[in-house]
Structure formats: C-alpha cells, structure tokens
GUPA-853137 format. One line per 10 residues: their letters; for each residue x, y, z of N, C-alpha, C. Coordinates in pm, whole numbers. Last residue first. Layout:
A> X,Y,Z,X,Y,Z,X,Y,Z ~ ...;
% end
This chain:
MTYQHDLLNT> 17107,18235,7270,17231,18243,7346,17335,18148,7287 ~ 16900,18437,7066,16945,18305,7108,17081,18319,7173 ~ 16665,18691,7148,16799,18653,7105,16827,18511,7148 ~ 16331,18749,7033,16427,18705,7134,16560,18672,7069 ~ 16015,18909,7016,16147,18885,6958,16240,18837,7068 ~ 15742,18725,7173,15828,18841,7152,15951,18804,7069 ~ 15433,18616,7116,15570,18565,7116,15662,18682,7080 ~ 15157,18719,7307,15248,18748,7197,15383,18680,7218 ~ 14837,18690,7382,14962,18618,7411,15055,18634,7292 ~ 14603,18901,7520,14672,18864,7397,14807,18807,7434;
VIHNATSPAG> 14303,18889,7689,14448,18870,7704,14503,18827,7569 ~ 14032,19111,7767,14095,19011,7682,14243,19004,7716 ~ 13728,19198,7935,13874,19195,7926,13921,19084,7832 ~ 13459,19184,8005,13511,19307,7944,13664,19314,7945 ~ 13399,18940,8116,13320,18984,8001,13377,19108,7934 ~ 13535,18892,8345,13590,18828,8225,13515,18874,8100 ~ 13531,19220,8501,13490,19080,8490,13556,19021,8367 ~ 13470,19527,8665,13567,19431,8614,13514,19288,8615 ~ 13194,19717,8546,13259,19649,8658,13353,19544,8603 ~ 13269,19930,8260,13185,19848,8346,13264,19787,8459;
AMTSQLILSR> 13358,19963,7911,13343,20014,8047,13258,19917,8128 ~ 13548,19718,7722,13434,19808,7742,13433,19855,7887 ~ 13790,19588,7715,13718,19602,7588,13596,19693,7599 ~ 14118,19616,7849,13974,19628,7868,13907,19647,7732 ~ 14389,19382,7826,14323,19504,7781,14174,19499,7816 ~ 14700,19238,7890,14562,19249,7937,14506,19383,7894 ~ 14926,19039,7732,14879,19177,7737,14731,19180,7774 ~ 15214,18871,7785,15070,18853,7796,15011,18991,7823 ~ 15495,18807,7595,15424,18910,7670,15276,18877,7666 ~ 15766,18567,7604,15631,18609,7567,15585,18726,7653;
VEGAGLTVSQ> 16018,18372,7477,15995,18493,7556,15860,18549,7510 ~ 16110,18022,7487,16030,18132,7436,16030,18250,7533 ~ 16242,17803,7594,16323,17911,7538,16244,18028,7484 ~ 15967,17598,7538,16104,17604,7588,16182,17715,7518 ~ 15649,17773,7542,15748,17681,7486,15886,17701,7544 ~ 15347,17773,7690,15476,17842,7697,15584,17744,7654 ~ 15010,17828,7641,15120,17734,7619,15249,17813,7609 ~ 14725,17888,7837,14842,17942,7768,14946,17832,7756 ~ 14375,17928,7877,14489,17837,7866,14602,17907,7791 ~ 14234,18186,8086,14251,18114,7961,14371,18022,7970;
QAVVTGGATL> 14066,18456,8228,14111,18319,8245,14124,18254,8108 ~ 14022,18769,8388,14059,18694,8268,14104,18554,8308 ~ 13929,18866,8626,13906,18948,8507,13946,18876,8378 ~ 13797,18791,8937,13862,18733,8818,13826,18818,8696 ~ 13858,18998,9214,13765,18960,9107,13842,18903,8989 ~ 14048,19094,9390,13981,18968,9423,13884,18919,9319 ~ 14152,19315,9262,14070,19335,9381,13993,19211,9420 ~ 14170,19116,8988,14187,19256,9030,14094,19280,9148 ~ 14337,18834,8842,14237,18891,8930,14273,19036,8962 ~ 14380,18585,8600,14414,18721,8642,14302,18776,8728;
TLWYTGPDVN> 14511,18273,8525,14400,18343,8590,14451,18479,8637 ~ 14597,18027,8294,14624,18162,8342,14499,18222,8403 ~ 14708,17707,8298,14587,17786,8304,14621,17919,8369 ~ 14954,17575,8064,14909,17623,8195,14772,17688,8182 ~ 15183,17359,7914,15051,17421,7906,15002,17453,8046 ~ 15541,17430,7897,15423,17345,7906,15296,17424,7890 ~ 15859,17483,8057,15772,17487,7938,15654,17392,7956 ~ 15880,17624,8383,15900,17508,8296,15811,17522,8173 ~ 15947,17980,8391,15872,17860,8431,15910,17745,8338 ~ 16020,18300,8495,16076,18183,8430,16003,18059,8482;
FYSSADQYSA> 15887,18623,8441,15885,18499,8517,15944,18387,8433 ~ 15964,18968,8467,15959,18847,8387,15964,18725,8479 ~ 15739,19188,8646,15871,19136,8615,15855,19016,8523 ~ 15461,19348,8478,15521,19270,8584,15668,19246,8552 ~ 15417,19685,8365,15433,19543,8341,15488,19476,8466 ~ 15161,19942,8346,15298,19895,8370,15301,19745,8341 ~ 14905,20030,8381,14992,20106,8291,15139,20067,8309 ~ 14880,19885,8704,14813,19946,8589,14910,20036,8514 ~ 15121,19630,8790,15051,19754,8816,14986,19806,8688 ~ 15105,19287,8826,15139,19394,8733,15056,19516,8767;
AGLPVLRTLD> 15245,19015,9019,15143,19118,8993,15197,19218,8893 ~ 15277,18657,9075,15325,18795,9078,15211,18889,9046 ~ 15162,18415,9138,15300,18415,9090,15361,18554,9097 ~ 14963,18390,9436,14988,18444,9301,15136,18439,9265 ~ 14888,18085,9585,14966,18207,9600,14992,18263,9459 ~ 14573,17928,9666,14690,17949,9581,14758,18081,9614 ~ 14338,17905,9794,14443,17813,9837,14574,17836,9763 ~ 14171,18072,9662,14212,18111,9798,14322,18021,9851 ~ 14088,17964,9424,14208,18049,9422,14258,18082,9562 ~ 13966,17667,9339,13969,17754,9456,14099,17835,9457;
SPAASGSTLY> 13983,17529,9101,13852,17535,9167,13849,17636,9282 ~ 14149,17650,8807,14153,17600,8945,14019,17620,9013 ~ 14056,17552,8475,14064,17656,8578,14071,17592,8717 ~ 14270,17342,8276,14140,17370,8339,14160,17471,8451 ~ 14503,17237,8178,14421,17319,8088,14281,17342,8144 ~ 14812,17244,8376,14696,17185,8312,14616,17283,8230 ~ 14910,17443,8660,14935,17340,8559,14804,17287,8502 ~ 14857,17796,8687,14842,17661,8739,14859,17559,8626 ~ 14921,18110,8785,14954,18017,8676,14951,17877,8734 ~ 14794,18430,8847,14804,18292,8892,14831,18204,8771;
LQVDQGMGVS> 14849,18763,8922,14864,18660,8819,14881,18524,8885 ~ 14668,19059,8989,14740,18943,9040,14737,18832,8934 ~ 14695,19394,8906,14638,19265,8866,14728,19154,8919 ~ 14616,19714,9039,14707,19601,9026,14631,19475,8988 ~ 14391,19913,8836,14451,19872,8961,14542,19753,8936 ~ 14191,20178,8685,14286,20068,8683,14334,20031,8822 ~ 13995,20361,8663,14122,20409,8717,14228,20300,8718 ~ 13733,20300,8586,13836,20318,8485,13968,20371,8534 ~ 13554,20235,8778,13548,20372,8727,13666,20403,8634 ~ 13612,19970,8843,13483,19999,8780,13472,20141,8727;
DTYPAANILR> 13922,19839,8736,13852,19918,8836,13724,19968,8771 ~ 13993,19732,8512,14011,19643,8626,13957,19711,8752 ~ 13967,19919,8310,13847,19874,8381,13870,19748,8465 ~ 14216,19971,8190,14158,20070,8282,14045,20014,8367 ~ 14474,19778,8120,14330,19760,8138,14273,19860,8237 ~ 14730,19676,8067,14679,19791,7991,14528,19793,7998 ~ 14984,19523,8198,14850,19562,8245,14808,19691,8175 ~ 15162,19253,8088,15146,19398,8070,15002,19433,8103 ~ 15352,18998,8229,15217,19048,8209,15222,19200,8196 ~ 15603,18782,8080,15560,18888,8170,15416,18924,8138;
FRAQIVAAYV> 15816,18487,8054,15704,18573,8014,15681,18680,8120 ~ 15988,18205,7936,16001,18334,8004,15886,18423,7959 ~ 16079,17861,7989,15998,17962,7921,16002,18090,8004 ~ 16411,17722,8020,16286,17768,8077,16212,17861,7980 ~ 16556,17451,7863,16551,17597,7865,16414,17639,7917 ~ 16671,17174,8047,16562,17230,7967,16566,17383,7978 ~ 16846,17059,8227,16877,17042,8084,16765,17093,7993 ~ 16756,17164,8469,16741,17020,8441,16750,16993,8291 ~ 16732,17473,8319,16711,17400,8444,16681,17255,8410 ~ 16862,17766,8187,16850,17621,8168,16836,17555,8305;
PGPFPDDALL> 16668,18075,8181,16783,17991,8215,16756,17844,8184 ~ 16499,18226,7891,16517,18191,8030,16638,18102,8054 ~ 16627,18454,7636,16554,18337,7684,16583,18309,7831 ~ 16594,18810,7602,16679,18694,7626,16599,18577,7682 ~ 16474,19057,7565,16467,18961,7455,16542,18831,7481 ~ 16265,19252,7739,16381,19166,7763,16382,19055,7659 ~ 16171,19585,7651,16145,19442,7649,16275,19364,7670 ~ 16087,19872,7822,16195,19803,7753,16173,19654,7764 ~ 15804,20072,7776,15862,19957,7845,15973,19897,7760 ~ 15672,20378,7826,15761,20308,7735,15829,20197,7814;
VFPVSNDGID> 15410,20591,7853,15465,20468,7910,15543,20394,7803 ~ 15285,20891,7940,15371,20830,7839,15442,20710,7903 ~ 14952,20874,8084,15096,20899,8089,15169,20837,7969 ~ 14666,21014,8080,14727,20910,7997,14877,20936,7996 ~ 14649,21199,8280,14541,21101,8267,14587,20983,8182 ~ 14834,21403,8326,14879,21264,8337,14764,21163,8337 ~ 14588,21638,8388,14731,21609,8399,14756,21460,8418 ~ 14295,21593,8183,14365,21617,8308,14509,21572,8306 ~ 14201,21755,7899,14247,21626,7948,14332,21651,8072 ~ 13924,21982,7883,14066,21951,7896,14088,21808,7941;
GTAPIIGAVV> 13629,21920,7673,13707,21984,7777,13851,21935,7782 ~ 13464,21608,7605,13480,21751,7585,13564,21807,7699 ~ 13510,21347,7675,13460,21373,7540,13473,21520,7504 ~ 13819,21283,7859,13680,21330,7846,13641,21348,7700 ~ 13998,20969,7864,13996,21113,7842,13850,21157,7826 ~ 14157,20709,8037,14030,20766,7993,14044,20916,7977 ~ 14418,20471,7942,14353,20569,8028,14221,20616,7968 ~ 14716,20398,7770,14606,20347,7853,14550,20457,7940 ~ 14938,20296,7562,14850,20413,7567,14723,20369,7640 ~ 15262,20180,7580,15126,20154,7627,15050,20287,7634;
ITYYTNGTLY> 15515,20049,7379,15448,20171,7424,15305,20136,7462 ~ 15796,19849,7410,15651,19847,7399,15596,19978,7458 ~ 16103,19770,7234,16025,19847,7329,15875,19828,7303 ~ 16431,19642,7186,16287,19629,7161,16209,19696,7274 ~ 16735,19717,7010,16661,19700,7134,16512,19708,7103 ~ 16903,19809,6813,16898,19664,6837,16828,19631,6969 ~ 16967,20130,6964,16964,20038,6851,16966,19893,6895 ~ 16758,20289,7202,16887,20228,7171,16871,20131,7054 ~ 16597,20597,7209,16584,20454,7187,16718,20398,7141 ~ 16515,20864,7420,16621,20801,7341,16594,20651,7331;
QKPLYPLNTS> 16222,21060,7398,16295,20953,7463,16398,20894,7366 ~ 15984,21310,7477,16095,21265,7392,16175,21161,7469 ~ 15647,21430,7474,15755,21352,7535,15861,21315,7431 ~ 15500,21721,7452,15564,21631,7358,15675,21553,7429 ~ 15171,21808,7577,15317,21819,7575,15374,21707,7489 ~ 14870,22001,7606,14947,21892,7545,15098,21916,7558 ~ 14769,22111,7934,14805,22141,7796,14884,22025,7736 ~ 14718,22103,8205,14625,22037,8113,14648,22076,7967 ~ 14918,22181,8367,14817,22284,8334,14721,22235,8226 ~ 15081,21965,8374,15009,21997,8498,14907,22108,8478;
TTYVSSEGTT> 15022,21832,8039,15103,21887,8146,15018,21912,8270 ~ 14942,21528,7854,14921,21665,7899,15009,21702,8018 ~ 14871,21331,7580,14973,21355,7682,14964,21502,7725 ~ 14701,21326,7372,14643,21288,7501,14744,21303,7614 ~ 14687,21586,7127,14761,21482,7198,14690,21451,7328 ~ 14487,21693,6946,14630,21724,6934,14717,21620,7002 ~ 14236,21579,7002,14276,21600,6862,14426,21623,6849 ~ 14140,21558,7256,14219,21447,7205,14265,21463,7063 ~ 13856,21751,7194,13938,21683,7293,14010,21564,7231 ~ 13884,21963,6898,13812,21881,6995,13909,21808,7086;
GAVAGSVRAV> 14030,22096,6705,13981,22174,6817,13905,22095,6921 ~ 13932,21894,6434,14024,21996,6485,13958,22078,6595 ~ 13795,21579,6522,13781,21706,6451,13873,21809,6516 ~ 13963,21266,6511,13905,21375,6590,13902,21503,6508 ~ 14078,21048,6385,13962,21110,6322,13899,21223,6399 ~ 14196,20906,6683,14190,20896,6538,14063,20960,6484 ~ 14333,21096,6935,14214,21023,6893,14207,21023,6741 ~ 14691,21055,6970,14571,21136,6955,14455,21048,6911 ~ 15016,21076,7090,14899,20988,7079,14775,21078,7070 ~ 15346,21130,6996,15214,21191,7009,15109,21082,6996;
YSHVGQDLTR> 15690,21170,7057,15576,21079,7057,15447,21156,7081 ~ 16029,21177,6921,15914,21239,6989,15790,21154,6965 ~ 16357,21040,6986,16235,21049,6908,16125,21116,6991 ~ 16704,20996,6961,16595,21064,7031,16475,21077,6936 ~ 16815,20666,6852,16830,20809,6877,16711,20864,6954 ~ 16795,20430,6580,16825,20463,6719,16842,20615,6732 ~ 16521,20433,6348,16662,20451,6380,16681,20474,6529 ~ 16269,20175,6361,16311,20314,6347,16457,20324,6387 ~ 16005,19934,6303,16145,19973,6314,16165,20123,6297 ~ 15769,19762,6504,15796,19845,6388,15934,19906,6408;
YGNASDGTTI> 15627,19456,6628,15729,19561,6632,15743,19632,6497 ~ 15443,19241,6636,15395,19379,6634,15498,19489,6632 ~ 15495,18973,6609,15490,19027,6744,15470,19178,6748 ~ 15522,18891,6349,15393,18868,6414,15383,18930,6552 ~ 15706,19168,6206,15688,19027,6237,15557,19014,6313 ~ 15700,19433,6163,15792,19358,6079,15788,19208,6110 ~ 15360,19467,6264,15487,19526,6224,15569,19433,6137 ~ 15065,19588,6420,15133,19485,6344,15261,19548,6291 ~ 14977,19703,6749,15030,19723,6614,15075,19591,6552 ~ 14674,19609,6901,14821,19614,6911,14874,19625,6769;
AYAALDAVGA> 14365,19739,7042,14445,19665,6944,14594,19685,6972 ~ 14142,19882,7155,14206,19768,7222,14279,19675,7124 ~ 14057,20023,6840,14037,20014,6983,14085,19879,7036 ~ 14318,20041,6584,14184,20011,6633,14178,20007,6786 ~ 14492,20307,6466,14509,20181,6538,14379,20152,6612 ~ 14517,20524,6279,14393,20452,6301,14415,20312,6359 ~ 14859,20499,6185,14732,20571,6175,14617,20476,6203 ~ 15174,20494,6349,15062,20420,6291,14938,20509,6291 ~ 15540,20497,6336,15409,20546,6377,15298,20468,6309 ~ 15753,20395,6198,15721,20333,6326,15586,20379,6380;
GTTASDILYD> 15615,20477,5894,15734,20423,5958,15696,20352,6087 ~ 15359,20726,5965,15424,20627,5880,15548,20577,5951 ~ 15272,20931,6109,15203,20804,6132,15253,20696,6037 ~ 15497,21169,6253,15450,21092,6137,15377,20966,6182 ~ 15640,21304,6451,15534,21376,6379,15478,21300,6260 ~ 15794,21108,6577,15859,21214,6498,15760,21277,6401 ~ 15517,20913,6566,15655,20914,6612,15732,21006,6519 ~ 15183,20911,6649,15285,20975,6567,15421,20964,6637 ~ 14906,20721,6625,15026,20737,6706,15138,20788,6617 ~ 14560,20756,6646,14679,20776,6563,14797,20787,6658;
IPQPVATHPD> 14320,20517,6772,14415,20626,6787,14508,20636,6666 ~ 13983,20430,6864,14101,20413,6779,14192,20534,6793 ~ 13858,20388,7198,13878,20473,7082,13996,20424,6997 ~ 13593,20264,7407,13729,20253,7354,13741,20327,7221 ~ 13386,20490,7597,13400,20385,7495,13545,20382,7446 ~ 13214,20549,7908,13323,20577,7813,13340,20459,7717 ~ 13032,20516,8104,12982,20500,7967,13090,20533,7863 ~ 13163,20554,8339,13077,20436,8331,13025,20412,8190 ~ 13289,20799,8318,13370,20678,8302,13286,20551,8292 ~ 13159,21049,8127,13123,20961,8238,13202,20832,8222;
NGQFLANIIR> 13274,21154,7902,13266,21240,8021,13224,21162,8145 ~ 13509,20955,7720,13373,20980,7763,13372,21066,7888 ~ 13726,20707,7590,13684,20847,7591,13538,20858,7633 ~ 14025,20507,7626,13880,20523,7631,13848,20672,7634 ~ 14299,20318,7502,14240,20449,7529,14088,20443,7525 ~ 14493,20127,7455,14395,20100,7561,14327,20230,7602 ~ 14706,19995,7225,14601,20095,7240,14501,20050,7346 ~ 15048,19954,7212,14925,19895,7266,14824,20008,7286 ~ 15304,19922,6976,15213,20013,7045,15087,19937,7086 ~ 15660,19866,6948,15521,19830,6919,15431,19910,7012;
VHAVGSHRTP> 15981,19908,6802,15879,19953,6897,15742,19902,6852 ~ 16332,19895,6774,16204,19833,6741,16102,19872,6847 ~ 16618,20045,6609,16541,20008,6728,16405,19957,6682 ~ 16919,20016,6427,16774,20008,6425,16719,19969,6562 ~ 17214,20156,6508,17131,20125,6394,16984,20131,6422 ~ 17374,19993,6785,17356,20104,6693,17260,20061,6584 ~ 17486,19792,6945,17400,19894,7005,17389,20016,6914 ~ 17628,19631,6769,17542,19568,6868,17447,19668,6933 ~ 17802,19798,6626,17676,19761,6566,17579,19703,6667 ~ 17954,20052,6838,17950,19920,6775,17809,19885,6726;
STSDSCGLGV> 17954,20402,6741,17931,20296,6838,17922,20162,6768 ~ 17971,20606,6564,18082,20512,6561,18067,20402,6664 ~ 17768,20785,6597,17750,20685,6493,17865,20586,6486 ~ 17757,20817,6959,17761,20868,6823,17757,20753,6725 ~ 17523,20789,7234,17644,20752,7161,17640,20806,7020 ~ 17399,20809,7494,17396,20915,7394,17520,20900,7308 ~ 17359,20611,7704,17373,20579,7562,17353,20691,7467 ~ 17333,20596,7966,17459,20655,7920,17467,20659,7769 ~ 17078,20490,7984,17113,20605,8066,17239,20673,8019 ~ 17092,20274,7809,17005,20387,7778,17044,20510,7857;
VTILFPLLVV> 17291,20112,7928,17299,20148,7787,17217,20271,7757 ~ 17210,20090,8194,17341,20145,8163,17348,20194,8020 ~ 16957,19970,8165,16971,20103,8225,17104,20166,8190 ~ 16934,19716,8073,16931,19824,7974,16961,19960,8033 ~ 16928,19545,8281,17037,19526,8187,17041,19634,8081 ~ 16694,19631,8424,16829,19660,8474,16939,19646,8370 ~ 16450,19785,8202,16503,19673,8277,16648,19697,8316 ~ 16260,20073,8248,16373,20012,8181,16426,19899,8266 ~ 15984,20261,8191,16032,20149,8269,16142,20081,8191 ~ 15861,20578,8221,15951,20496,8142,16006,20386,8230;
SPRRVPQVWS> 15641,20802,8212,15650,20676,8285,15732,20580,8201 ~ 15769,21136,8220,15721,21021,8146,15732,20897,8233 ~ 15797,21409,8346,15748,21290,8412,15694,21181,8320 ~ 15869,21598,8090,15801,21608,8217,15738,21476,8256 ~ 16192,21612,7961,16060,21554,7947,15993,21554,8083 ~ 16420,21837,7807,16365,21777,7929,16224,21727,7905 ~ 16557,21730,7495,16479,21827,7570,16429,21761,7698 ~ 16874,21634,7401,16748,21586,7458,16679,21697,7536 ~ 17113,21751,7304,17028,21672,7215,16889,21651,7271 ~ 17239,21874,7510,17190,21960,7403,17099,21884,7308;
ICQSISMFTH> 17316,21656,7660,17213,21745,7712,17156,21832,7602 ~ 17519,21551,7498,17397,21474,7524,17285,21565,7569 ~ 17711,21755,7511,17649,21721,7384,17519,21645,7403 ~ 17777,21747,7782,17714,21869,7729,17649,21843,7594 ~ 17899,21498,7799,17773,21521,7869,17702,21643,7813 ~ 18022,21384,7476,18037,21453,7603,17902,21475,7667 ~ 17939,21059,7348,17955,21203,7337,17982,21261,7475 ~ 18121,20749,7356,18016,20838,7404,18047,20983,7370 ~ 18154,20434,7236,18208,20568,7218,18099,20666,7253 ~ 18183,20133,7424,18101,20235,7359,18184,20363,7342;
TFM> 18203,19778,7443,18264,19909,7461,18185,20009,7379 ~ 18068,19500,7617,18063,19593,7505,18138,19720,7541 ~ 18173,19173,7700,18151,19312,7743,18156,19402,7620;
% end
C-alpha cells in the first residue's frame, strides 16, 4: 500500500482551472491516485517525478466528410512542441519517444494541451486549436498527470477546411494505460491487450462508431464471423477494456456495423501488455482498404 502527502483541497482547486468536458478515461486502479493526487513534492517516488505520454493522430480536415483528408498536426504540451509535445506529427501516425512504444516524458503535475493543424496559416481553421467550446471557440484543456504513470492522447475527428470547428468535434481524450502484466494461468503469464479506436471512417461520414473485436486462434481469417462471439468492443475515440488471453499467434478481425474494417495476424507474448491502435487512412465507406492497425508493445511493470 502506498502512502501519500496531499495538499489541502483549497490548494488543489487553486492549481487546476476547470476544464470543460474533456473525455478522460482512467482505469480503476488509477482513479484514486489521479482523483486525489494533487500531491506535493514530498510524495513517495513511486508516484512522483516523471510521467509518460504518447499521441495518436487521427485528424481529418475538409468541408465535405466524403472528401476530407488526413492532416499532420502540431501537439503542444504547456505551449511547446518540444519535450513531450511534438511538431508535424504525420497523418495517421503515432509519436516516437523514449522507447519503441512512443512515450515521451514530462514532469508530473498539471499540464495544458493544444492540438492544431501543422503548418496552418494564421487565422485559418485549425490554426489555434481543434479543441473548442460550445460557442465554437478554442479552449485549453488542463489535466493532472501522475508521476511514473503512462498515458495515451487520441486526436480523432474531422474539422472543416474553413469556418468554425463545431463544439467537441475533436474532444480532448486522455487514456490511462495499464502497465501491469496479465494473471498467471496454468503456470503461464497471460498476454494482456486492448483496442484503441481512433478511426473516424468506421462510419462512412466520418462520425466513427463502435468496433467489435474478434480474436481467433491460428494465422488465417475465420470463414464465418456469424458463428463467433466478439471478445469485446471499443467505442470511437476511446479504448476497450484490457483482455487477458493465452500467449500465442491469433487472427485479429475488427468490424464496424457488421463490416470488416481490419484483419491481420497478431502475436501476443507471455506477460506482454499491448495496445492495438485502429486508425483511418482515408475518407470513404469503411473497409480494410482505408484502415490500419498498429500493434504496440506498451511499457509494463514486472511483478
């Protein structure tokens, strides 16, 4: 059990500006730490010091969603594209960082976040921020990040080529990653993974929709999905729960509204923690032709 030194409630409130409806998903084991974690510098090392964040770019731009195109972005953390922030993150790309899994480091504490179209001319749509208020004005989300914890930011949605960006067209989405390996079953450590749905064109007009996940043994696609029960689902701009499975090679099939949008072989090693990231690559009706899945080995703690 960890002990913490906390500031007073009034001190915490004075630190954090109210944030208008960010889409922040925190796993149960982190809720206590983050919800109460306005801790001072005397907190134990286990929950102090350095946090880790990676960024998924799934932004499209165009006045007609049928012809919108994926856009590179600048992502500013604390008003900077250096450090944990990034300049010119390519379309449907994921940050590179301090390891192959894309995380970049920053101090624990409250941070601000801006996503904007890379290279946009001053005064044009998406030049200041894609995060907007109910009056279609840019706003600055702020969120406390806990030290020694790993997060994934998802920038997913469609913005117009000209004019205002509608309220919450691209919500601020911060997912807390679970770095712990799966349980031991029959003397084997289970593999552990989740699906992140960052794909606007699982719906033909770019509104996204739930994605069903099927995982079948072997390295060939199943002949008939109607006989199978999905392992789970991931909502658009969100992630599924984590699944624990026997280590091995599987065939991954993702469907949206009954349409297959991605299929590929995945290998899940004993004790590994992975994120499977679904992204759209172009506008159009959902299919395997306009989606990719990136299989990332996440940071994980050993038990």
